[in-house]
C-alpha positions in Angstrom: 116.0 -52.7 42.7 114.5 -49.5 44.3 110.7 -50.2 45.3 110.1 -46.4 46.2 107.5 -44.0 44.8 110.0 -43.5 41.7 108.7 -46.8 40.5 105.4 -46.3 41.3 104.2 -43.1 39.5 100.6 -43.8 40.0 101.0 -43.2 43.7 102.6 -39.8 42.9 100.0 -36.8 41.9 101.7 -33.8 42.5 99.9 -30.4 41.8 101.6 -27.0 41.2 100.4 -24.8 44.3 97.7 -25.9 46.4 97.0 -23.7 49.5 98.2 -25.1 52.9 95.2 -25.1 55.1 95.1 -26.8 58.5 92.8 -27.0 61.2 94.2 -23.8 62.8 92.7 -21.6 59.8 89.5 -23.6 59.9 88.8 -23.0 63.6 89.8 -19.4 63.2 87.1 -19.2 60.3 84.6 -21.2 62.4 85.0 -18.6 65.2 84.6 -15.9 62.8 81.1 -17.4 61.3 80.0 -18.1 65.0 80.9 -14.3 66.1 78.2 -13.0 63.8 80.4 -10.4 62.1 81.9 -11.8 58.7 82.4 -8.7 56.7 85.1 -6.4 57.3 85.5 -5.9 61.1 87.8 -6.6 64.1 90.0 -9.3 62.5 90.4 -7.6 59.3 91.7 -4.8 61.5 93.7 -7.2 63.6 95.3 -8.5 60.6 96.2 -5.1 59.3 98.2 -4.8 62.6 100.0 -7.9 62.3 100.8 -7.3 58.7 102.2 -3.5 59.6 104.4 -5.4 62.6 105.8 -8.0 60.3 106.8 -5.6 57.8 108.0 -3.0 60.1 105.6 -0.2 59.0 103.3 1.9 60.9 100.2 1.0 59.0 98.8 -1.4 56.5 95.5 -1.6 54.6 93.9 -5.0 53.7 91.8 -5.1 50.5 90.4 -8.1 48.1 93.7 -8.3 45.9 96.9 -6.9 45.3 95.6 -5.8 41.7 93.3 -3.8 43.9 96.1 -2.2 46.0 98.1 -0.9 43.3 95.2 0.4 41.5 94.0 2.1 44.6 97.4 3.4 45.3 97.7 4.9 41.9 94.6 6.6 42.3 95.7 7.8 46.1 98.6 9.3 44.2 96.3 11.0 41.7 97.6 9.1 38.9 95.6 9.5 35.5 95.2 10.6 32.2 98.3 12.2 30.7 100.6 10.7 33.2 103.1 7.5 32.6 103.8 4.9 34.8 106.9 2.3 33.9 106.6 -1.4 34.7 108.3 -4.7 33.4 107.5 -6.3 30.2 108.1 -9.5 32.0 105.2 -9.9 34.7 101.3 -11.0 34.9 98.8 -8.6 33.4 97.9 -7.1 37.0 101.2 -5.0 36.9 100.1 -2.9 34.0 96.5 -3.4 33.7 95.8 -1.1 36.7 97.7 1.7 34.9 95.3 1.4 32.0 92.4 1.5 34.4 93.6 4.9 36.0 93.7 6.2 32.3 97.4 6.6 32.6 99.9 5.3 29.5 101.6 2.0 30.4 105.2 2.1 29.5 106.7 -1.3 29.5 110.4 -2.0 30.0 112.6 -5.1 28.7 114.3 -7.3 31.2 118.3 -7.2 31.5 119.8 -10.0 29.3 119.5 -13.4 31.2 117.4 -11.6 33.9 114.1 -11.8 35.2 114.3 -8.1 36.2 114.0 -5.1 34.5 116.8 -3.6 32.7 117.8 -0.8 34.7 119.5 1.3 32.1 116.5 1.0 30.1 114.4 2.0 33.0 116.3 5.4 33.4 115.9 5.9 29.6 112.2 5.3 29.8 111.5 8.1 32.3 109.9 11.4 31.0 108.4 14.6 32.6 105.1 12.5 32.6 106.6 9.9 34.7 105.1 9.6 38.0 105.4 5.9 39.0 107.7 3.1 38.9 106.2 -0.6 39.4 108.9 -3.2 39.9 108.1 -6.6 40.1 109.4 -8.7 42.7 109.3 -11.9 40.6 108.9 -15.4 42.3 109.5 -13.7 45.8 113.0 -12.2 44.9 113.1 -8.6 45.6 114.4 -6.1 42.9 117.3 -3.9 43.2 115.9 -1.3 44.9 119.0 0.6 45.5 119.5 1.0 41.7 115.9 2.1 41.4 116.1 4.9 44.1 119.3 5.8 42.5 117.6 6.5 39.3 114.6 8.2 40.8 117.0 10.7 42.6 118.9 11.3 39.5 115.7 12.0 37.7 114.2 14.5 40.4 114.8 17.7 38.1 112.2 16.0 35.6 109.4 15.2 37.9 106.3 17.4 37.6 104.1 17.0 40.7 100.4 17.6 40.3 99.0 17.2 43.6 99.9 17.6 47.3 101.4 14.0 48.1 103.3 14.0 44.8 104.7 17.4 45.8 105.8 15.5 49.1 107.8 13.0 47.6 109.2 15.6 45.1 110.3 12.3 42.9 109.0 9.6 41.0 107.1 7.1 43.3 108.1 3.4 43.6 105.1 1.1 43.9 106.5 -2.3 44.5 104.4 -5.2 42.8 105.2 -7.2 45.9 102.6 -9.9 45.1 105.2 -12.6 45.5 107.5 -11.3 48.3 105.5 -11.2 51.3 108.2 -12.6 53.9 111.2 -11.7 51.5 113.9 -9.5 52.8 116.5 -6.8 51.0 119.7 -5.8 52.7 118.0 -6.6 56.1 114.7 -4.9 55.4 111.4 -6.7 55.1 109.3 -6.4 51.8 107.0 -3.9 52.3 109.3 -1.3 54.0 111.5 -1.0 51.0 109.6 0.7 48.2 107.4 3.8 48.9 104.3 1.5 48.8 104.3 -2.4 48.4 101.3 -4.4 47.4 101.1 -7.8 48.3 98.9 -10.7 47.1 97.0 -13.4 49.5 95.3 -15.2 46.6 95.1 -19.0 47.1 98.6 -20.0 45.4 100.4 -17.4 47.3 102.6 -18.5 50.1 100.4 -16.6 52.7 96.8 -16.9 51.9 93.4 -15.4 53.0 91.8 -17.3 49.9 91.6 -14.1 47.5 92.9 -10.8 49.2 96.1 -8.6 49.5 97.3 -5.7 51.5 99.2 -2.4 51.1 101.9 -1.0 53.2 103.8 2.3 52.6 106.6 4.2 54.3 106.1 7.4 56.1 105.7 10.4 53.4 107.4 13.5 54.8 104.5 16.0 55.8 101.8 13.7 55.1 100.1 11.8 58.1 99.7 8.0 57.9 96.3 8.2 59.2 95.3 10.2 56.5 96.6 7.8 54.0 94.9 4.9 55.8 91.4 7.1 55.7 91.9 7.6 51.9 92.4 3.8 51.3 89.1 3.1 53.3 87.0 5.5 51.3 88.3 4.3 48.0 87.8 0.7 48.9 84.4 1.2 50.3 82.3 3.5 47.8 83.8 6.7 49.1 81.5 6.0 52.3 82.6 7.8 55.2 82.0 5.4 57.8 82.5 1.5 57.6 80.1 -0.9 58.7 81.9 -1.5 62.0 81.7 2.2 62.6 78.0 2.2 62.0 77.4 -0.4 64.6 77.8 2.4 67.4 74.4 3.1 68.9 72.9 6.2 67.2 75.8 6.3 64.5 73.9 5.1 61.3 74.1 8.4 59.5 77.2 8.4 57.0 78.4 10.4 53.9 79.7 9.5 50.4 82.4 11.8 49.7 83.3 10.4 46.2 81.8 7.6 43.8 84.9 5.2 44.7 85.2 1.4 44.5 84.3 -1.8 46.4 87.4 -4.1 47.1 87.5 -4.3 51.0 88.9 -7.5 52.8 86.2 -9.4 55.0 86.9 -11.1 58.3 86.2 -14.3 56.9 89.4 -13.7 54.8 91.1 -12.3 57.3 90.6 -15.0 59.8 92.5 -17.5 57.4 95.3 -14.7 57.3 95.5 -14.5 61.2 96.1 -18.2 61.2 98.6 -18.4 58.6 100.4 -15.5 60.3 101.0 -17.8 63.5 102.3 -20.5 61.0 104.5 -18.1 58.7 107.8 -18.7 59.9 107.7 -22.3 59.4 106.1 -22.0 55.9 109.0 -19.9 54.7 111.5 -22.2 56.2 110.1 -25.2 54.5 110.1 -23.3 51.2 113.6 -22.8 51.9 114.4 -26.3 52.5 112.8 -27.3 49.2 114.4 -24.7 46.9 118.1 -25.9 48.7 117.0 -29.4 47.6 116.0 -28.4 44.0 119.2 -26.0 43.8 121.8 -29.4 44.8 119.9 -31.7 42.5 119.9 -29.5 39.7 123.7 -28.6 39.9 124.9 -30.7 37.2 121.7 -30.1 34.8 121.9 -28.0 31.8 119.5 -25.3 33.2 120.0 -22.0 34.6 117.7 -21.2 37.9 116.4 -18.0 39.6 118.5 -17.5 42.9 116.5 -17.3 45.9 119.2 -16.7 48.5 122.3 -14.4 48.8 124.6 -12.3 50.9 122.3 -9.3 51.0 118.8 -11.0 50.0 116.3 -13.7 51.1 113.4 -14.7 48.8 110.1 -15.6 50.0 110.6 -18.9 47.9 107.3 -18.4 46.0 108.1 -19.9 42.6 111.0 -22.0 41.2 111.8 -20.8 37.8 114.1 -22.9 35.7 115.4 -22.1 32.3 116.3 -24.8 29.6 119.4 -23.7 28.3 119.8 -23.8 24.3 115.9 -25.0 24.1 113.0 -23.0 22.4 109.2 -22.7 23.1 108.3 -26.1 21.5 111.2 -27.8 23.5 109.8 -26.2 26.7 106.2 -27.1 26.1 107.3 -30.8 25.3 108.9 -31.0 28.4 105.5 -29.7 30.2 103.7 -32.4 28.7 105.9 -35.4 29.6 106.1 -34.0 33.1 102.4 -33.9 33.0 102.4 -37.5 31.9 104.2 -38.4 35.0 101.6 -36.9 37.2 103.8 -33.6 37.9 101.9 -30.1 37.2 104.6 -27.4 36.1 103.8 -24.0 35.0 105.6 -21.1 33.0 105.9 -17.5 34.6 105.5 -15.6 32.5 104.5 -14.9 29.0 105.7 -11.4 28.4 102.7 -8.9 28.3 103.5 -7.8 24.6 102.6 -11.3 23.6 99.2 -11.1 24.9 96.2 -9.7 22.5 95.2 -7.1 25.0 98.7 -5.4 24.9 99.3 -6.3 21.3 95.8 -3.8 20.9 97.7 -1.3 23.0 100.3 -1.2 20.2 103.1 -3.4 22.1 105.3 -5.7 20.0 107.3 -8.6 21.5 109.9 -7.7 19.0 110.7 -4.6 21.0 111.5 -6.7 24.2 113.8 -9.5 23.1 115.5 -10.4 26.3 112.0 -10.8 28.0 111.2 -13.0 25.0 114.5 -15.0 25.5 113.7 -15.5 29.2 110.3 -16.8 28.4 110.9 -19.1 25.7 112.5 -21.9 27.7 111.2 -21.0 31.2 109.4 -23.7 33.3 108.4 -23.5 36.8 108.8 -26.5 38.7 106.3 -27.1 42.0 107.1 -25.2 45.0 104.6 -25.5 48.0 104.7 -26.6 51.4 102.7 -29.5 50.8 105.5 -31.3 49.0 107.3 -34.1 50.9 111.1 -34.8 50.2 110.1 -38.0 48.3 108.1 -35.9 46.2 110.6 -33.2 45.4 113.0 -36.2 44.7 110.6 -37.4 42.0 110.1 -34.4 40.7 113.7 -33.7 40.1 114.6 -37.5 39.0 111.7 -37.0 36.3 112.8 -33.7 35.2 116.4 -34.4 34.6 115.5 -37.9 32.7 113.1 -35.9 30.5 115.5 -33.1 29.6 118.3 -35.3 28.9 116.5 -37.5 26.6 
């Protein structure tokens, strides 16, 4: 008889997604605290340069969240009242709420059948002369089919109606990736961050790469638009429209500044950036550990009555952020029962995601889940298993053994 942790449930207490923090991060934060500079400063600028290098882009801007990154990008692009922005019905609220924040119309697209991605045929049909931006969602760290998305926006060039200089430079609908999950993922040999026109990453505590809170935006070169100009606009938008940041004002006699717009406050601090600098040193190993765990899950669930999101393929590689599983032939209540039984065995699980039309805020905006049947079908039997670098092989084995036993009862 086995005497491992499988028979000692009390020794297993598996959380869903704790941050992976080591002495490397702690010492980097201590160094920042001792430096006397804790707000946006040299370490934030250094992290921006490292993110740009990692994603093969010339510039990156660090902010306090991926949500801020998407909203500021929409504002940078001049998106507002009378415009439309398309995103997936199967996502977290941030993908759509930023559209509402800037005064544009949210246009939600259903997923394809048996897919977590938007139905690209429906995406094309949803485009009108008012469409300015598409926000694809790289769910669980798997990048969308950007070839298809760019084919669509190219076919729709003639209906695009630019209203400012940046929109005119594009001459087509702009693709802003909700890349909150996909930092470190690749698509056809390119890194997340260099594929879409703009990409917004999340560095929240539950993400693969964390700064506690935080995020970053990267972008591809825009024809005729200087990257330094784009970076400067993000700086103005993220810091009250102030013409000098705190670091620039420390130069002798350089106190004076101007407020050029009534903008926002969503900058990253050097304390946050210091965590990110330490994480950057460790990130290749963190991604590899996630890959190992995903492979163990895949091998252990081959004979189970489930369908899982595929993280790795011939021309793409996920960041391994979330492990999404669908319980085939099951409904919401059955799925929720599995979640409860997993919790009784000290295993935290989750659901990604409840489609936006099922939430009160989006119902109040006129959306109905009845119009998004595929998204509902994906949601009703989806369960997300723990996937983080703190898991041991023994814990992964325990999770799978427990999960398979429960779903076969």
